[in-house]
N, C-alpha and C positions, 0 to 999 in steps of 0.2 A: 476534110471531106472525103468523103465514098464512094468508087469511080461509079455503082451501080449503087440501084435505087433500092438502100435498106433502111428496115425497120426502126425508126429512129429512138436516140436514147441504150443504144445496144450498144456498148463497147467491147472489141476486138472481135474476140470471134462468134459471138454473142448475134449480132447482127447479121455475119451470113449463113448463119443454123438457124437463125430464127425464119431469115430469107428461105432457105430452103430444106426446112426437116427429112424429108425425105433421104438427102446424103448425111445430115446430120447424125440421124441412128446410128447407123455401123459407123463414124468417125467416133461418136459416142463410147460405143461398144465397145473397138479397138482399144479407147483409152483409159478402158475400166478393168480391160485386163491385158493392161500394160500396165497401167501404175496402182495397179490397185489387190490383184488379183492375187493367192497365193506363193509366193516368190521369195525364195532365198537372199532376194533383195529387198530390203525393207523401202514403204514404201516412201523415205525421206530421202535413200538413193538413187532409187527411179523418178519422184521429180527432181532430182537435184541435177539426174543426169539430165530431162529435159529442159529447166534449167539454161545451165549450163550449155544445150545446142539451141538453145535460142535464142542466148547468151550472144553467140557466134555467128547467129544470124541476121543477129541485132533487131529481134523483131520486140519490143518495147513490151508490149501485150503481154505475148506470151510469159518471157525471162520472168515479169512480174509478174504475173498470176500464181504461174509453176513457183517460183520461187517463194511466194508467201506461206504457200502450199507446205511446201522442203521442207521452209522455217515452223511453222506449226508442229512437223512431225519430228522435224531434229531435235524442237526444244532452243531452238537460237534464235541471233536475231538479222536481221538482212543485214546485218556489217558483215558477218561473215558470208553468207550466202556471196555477194559481193567478192567478197577476198575469193571463195572459190571459182566464180567469176572470170575471177581477173589473171590470180595464178591458184591453184587448186592444187601443184604441189609441195606450196610454201603452208599450207592450210594442214587441219589435226581432222584429217579422216585419213581413216587406213589407208593403206599404201592399195587394197586391190582395189578399190573405189577409187584411187588417183590411176591404175592402171585403165579403168575401164573408157575413167572420163580420157584417155589420149586416145581411146580407141571410136569412142564418142565425136569428138573430138576428126578422125582424122573419116570417121563414116560422115562425117557433114559437108566437108571437102568434097568427098564425092565416094560411093562404096570401095575403088580401087586403090584407093588412099594408107587402109587399112597394112598391114603387111605382118608377116608371119612371126614377126621379133614383137609384135605388140599384144597378140596369142599369147605367143607362149610366157611371157611376164605378166598378165595378169593366169593364164592356168598358175604358173609356179607363184601367184603368192593365194592361188586359192581359185578362184572362177571358173566356175561350170562348166561346161557348156551352155546352157539352158540359159548361166548370168551372160555370158558374151551375145546369144543368138537373141537376148531382150533388152542389151544395152545396142546393141547397133537398129535394132526393131525401133527400138525408142528414137532411139539418133535420125531414125529413116522415114519417121514417122513426123517430130518435131520439124527437120527442114520441111515435108511437105503443112504442116499445120500451119509454122513461119508464113511462108508462101501462101498461104490461102488470105489470113487478116492481113499482110498488110499488101499480097495480090490485089485483091479490093479495095486497100485507102483506108480501113476502118482506123476511127480513132479511139482512142486511149485516154483514159484519167493517168495525167501528167502526176496526181499528187502520188505516191511509192503506197505512204500508211493506207489508202484506201485499197490496198491486196492484201496485206499482211492482215487485216482486220475480216476483210473473205475469207483466208487459209484454213479456217477450221470447219469452218458450215462448208466450204467444197470440199474437203478432206471429211467430212462428216456424210454426206451424199454424193458420192461420189462423180462419174461421168454415164453410168447407161443409162439415170432415169433423168439426166442432166437437160433444165426446161429452158429454155436460150433469153426464156422473154422471163423468168423469176431473178 
């Protein structure tokens, strides 16, 4: 049961966004820029960063919603997404993405946990300043999104297949014109 009177039947972030549409617009525009705009990091990589941080924050809705989108973009299954969340170093992703996930994990703990060594390692593996910037901002933004969802006590469907099935639609529609009621 949500901590405030949210619209019925809207899981996760959808309920709070429908409750206060004037705040959902800039939040969705930020997500659109971070996760879907032109970038040298693929949309799948960026969704995976959001998924990983949401997993570290134990936000069931966000890690599964964005995991379903990452799965769509990366053409993988949920088992692979789970492996990345549990131990990305042992998965078949690029070393650069592993270095960026390490940075994202440090941001999740607190911005001052990011080290110069982590940044230098990411750069040595080909990460650009823009990719490092966006990794940090995705991680910071998803800490906020996760706390928004869980801080209001929203509900989330527990059947993870729902998120897998919704992934392609979310990927196609994006975030900028997201209608939380639809």
